[in-house]
N, C-alpha and C positions, 0 to 999 in steps of 0.2 A: 657114589662116588664123582666129585667135579674133577677134571681132567688141567690142568694147568694149558692154557693156551701160549703157544710159541710160535716163533719166527725162525725159518731155516732157508737161508738167502742162497737162490741159483748160481755157483759159480761159475755157469755157462754165460753168463750175462758180463760183466767184467771184464776187461783186458786184462790181459795176463800179467803188463808193467803194473797196474792199479793193483794185486792180489795182495800185496805187503800191507799198501795203506790199510785196506778192507778187513784182513785181520788184524789189525789194531782195535780198527771199530769194533770187529766181532766179537772178541776178547771184551772190550770195555762193556759191552751192554751183555753180556753173559749168554751170548747164541748160543744155543745147545750141542746144535748140528748143522754142516754145511751140506748143502745138496749138490751131487755132482751128476751129472747127465752123462751115460758112457752109451753111444750110439753108433750100429755098427754099418749102418746104412742096408740093411735089408729088412728089419723090421721096422724101420721107419726109413725115411728117405734124406737120410741126411747122417753124418758123420761128425763126431764129436769127441770130446775129454779124452784122451788116455792114460796109461800108466805114468809116464813119465812126467804129466801136471799133477796127478795123483801124488808122485813119489814128492815134488817140490811144495806142494803144499803140508805133508806129512813133514818138513824141513821146518817149513815156519809159522806154525799152528799146532795147538795143543786141543783143538777142537775136533769132536769127533767127523766123519764124515759119513754120509748115505751115499753110497754108491746105490745109483737107479740106473739099475741094466735095461736098456732098450733096444734088446739083441736076439739074435736067436741062440737058441742051447748055451743059455747064459752058466752053466754048468762047467764050461769050458772057457769062459774069461776070469773067473772069480779069482782062481789060483794067482795070474798075473798080477793081482794087487799086493802090495804090502800092507795088509789090513793089520790095524792093530784092535787089542780087545778096547771094546767099547762102541767102534763102528757100526754101522749100521750098513746093509747089504737089503738091497730088493729087487725086485725083477716082476715079470708080465706070467702070471702062470701060463698062457694059451703059447710060453715061447719053450717050454722042455715036458720030455716026458715024464718025467719024476719029480713036480713040484715041491709032494711033502717031503720026499728026501732030501733034497736039495734046499728045503727049507731047517732040515733036523743038519744038515750040513754046516749050515751058516751059523748054527747057534752053539755047534760046538766047536767051534773058531773063536767063542765070547764073541761074538757080535749079534746085534739085534736083527732080527728077522723080519721082515716084510715081504709084502704085495702088494704088485700094483693094476687097481683095476683102471681099464682103459674106457672111451664112451662105446657101449656095444657091447662089452664085455660083461657077461653076468656076475653076478656076485655071489654065484652059487658055488664059483671056485673056494670062496671062503670060508663058505659051512665044511668044503673037507677038509681041511687044513687049518682050522680056527686054533685048534691044541696048541700050535706052534708060532704063530703069528706074537709079535709085542709090537706091530703095528701095521697098519695100510694106508695106501698112498692113491687114493682116488683123483684120475685125471680128468679135468673139468674143460679140457679143452681135448682134443687128439694131439698126440704122442706126435713129436719129432721138432717143432719148431717154437721160437718164442713169440708172440706178440700175437696171440689168436683169441677170438673173443669166445666168453664162456657157452657151452654146449646147452641147448634147453633143458634137458631134463638133470641138469648137474645139481639142483639144489635138493630134487625129489629125492634122486641115488643118494646125495649123502645121507639124508637122514634114515634110509632103506638101510644101507650099511651101517651106520651107527646102532639102530635097534637090531641089528644082525650081533654085531660083536656086543652090546650091553647085555644080550640074551646069555653071553655066556662069559664074560670077562670084559665088565667097564674101563679094566685098566690099559684098554689097548687103545694106542693114539691113534687119531684118525687124521691123515695130514690130509690137504688139498693141493694140488699143483695144475693152475692156468689159471690166466687172467684174475689173478689176486688184486684186484683196487680196494682199497677200502670199502667203496661202495657195496660190493660184490663179497667182499671176506666178511664183512660183517652177515649179510645173507648167511653165508657157510656156515659161521659159527653160530648163528642159531638153527640151523640145521642139523648142527652136531658136530661139526669140524672141531680141532684143537691145534692142529697146527699147519702153518700156510709157508709155502714154498714161495717163495717170494722175488720176482725177476722185473722184466721191463714195465709190466700192468704200473704195480705199487710205486715207481720211480726211484723207492728206496735203494737201488744199483745205479743209480742216474750218473754219477761218479762221486768219487771219495770224499769230496767236498761237502755235499750235500747229503750224504749220508745220515747225519745226525738229525735234520730239518725232517726229512720224509721219512725215518725211522719213529721220532717220537710223533710225527704226526698219525701216522699206521697204529702205532701201538696204545698210544692215549684212547683213541675212539673204539679200538678195537678191544683193550686186553681191560 
């Protein structure tokens, strides 16, 4: 089965005052999900996006939001977000003692459940939780900051993850997050990725006025 390719914009990149304009673009182009990075300053050396911004976004759009928890003990944070049915929640499996149970909890909330695999994190985590996964996000840069370059082993790891997912359930989405330029994303798609977290590298979120130009360029070449 061939999975649909899609773009998920990282809302970490735009300015807060640009959100409303971007939401109009996202809705006009049927963006399926918005990527929302939560950082605690411990798991990654940065602090980003909290509950107030999440709640503001939920007021101005019905598009599902993918809460990417780059935090230690993510089970302590999930209840802080007023998620709705259809939202997505993902976390790094090495940050919790009970990743399987946490995936079960997320699914019980009628949300899509995902694991995030960083560079250097073994994909064997996926093998033990694969029956609970709706999607996997593979970090193709080290987590924590925008504007990094692709790690050397990224394409091979995408291929290995896709093969693992296909061996169990070929409809599990595989997203890539990090340095998703058009050139890199083409290679990522060839390796097996079907979802692309886009930020500064793709130029899609450069500013609201140029969204159309760069989104059309990205999707026409990639999709």
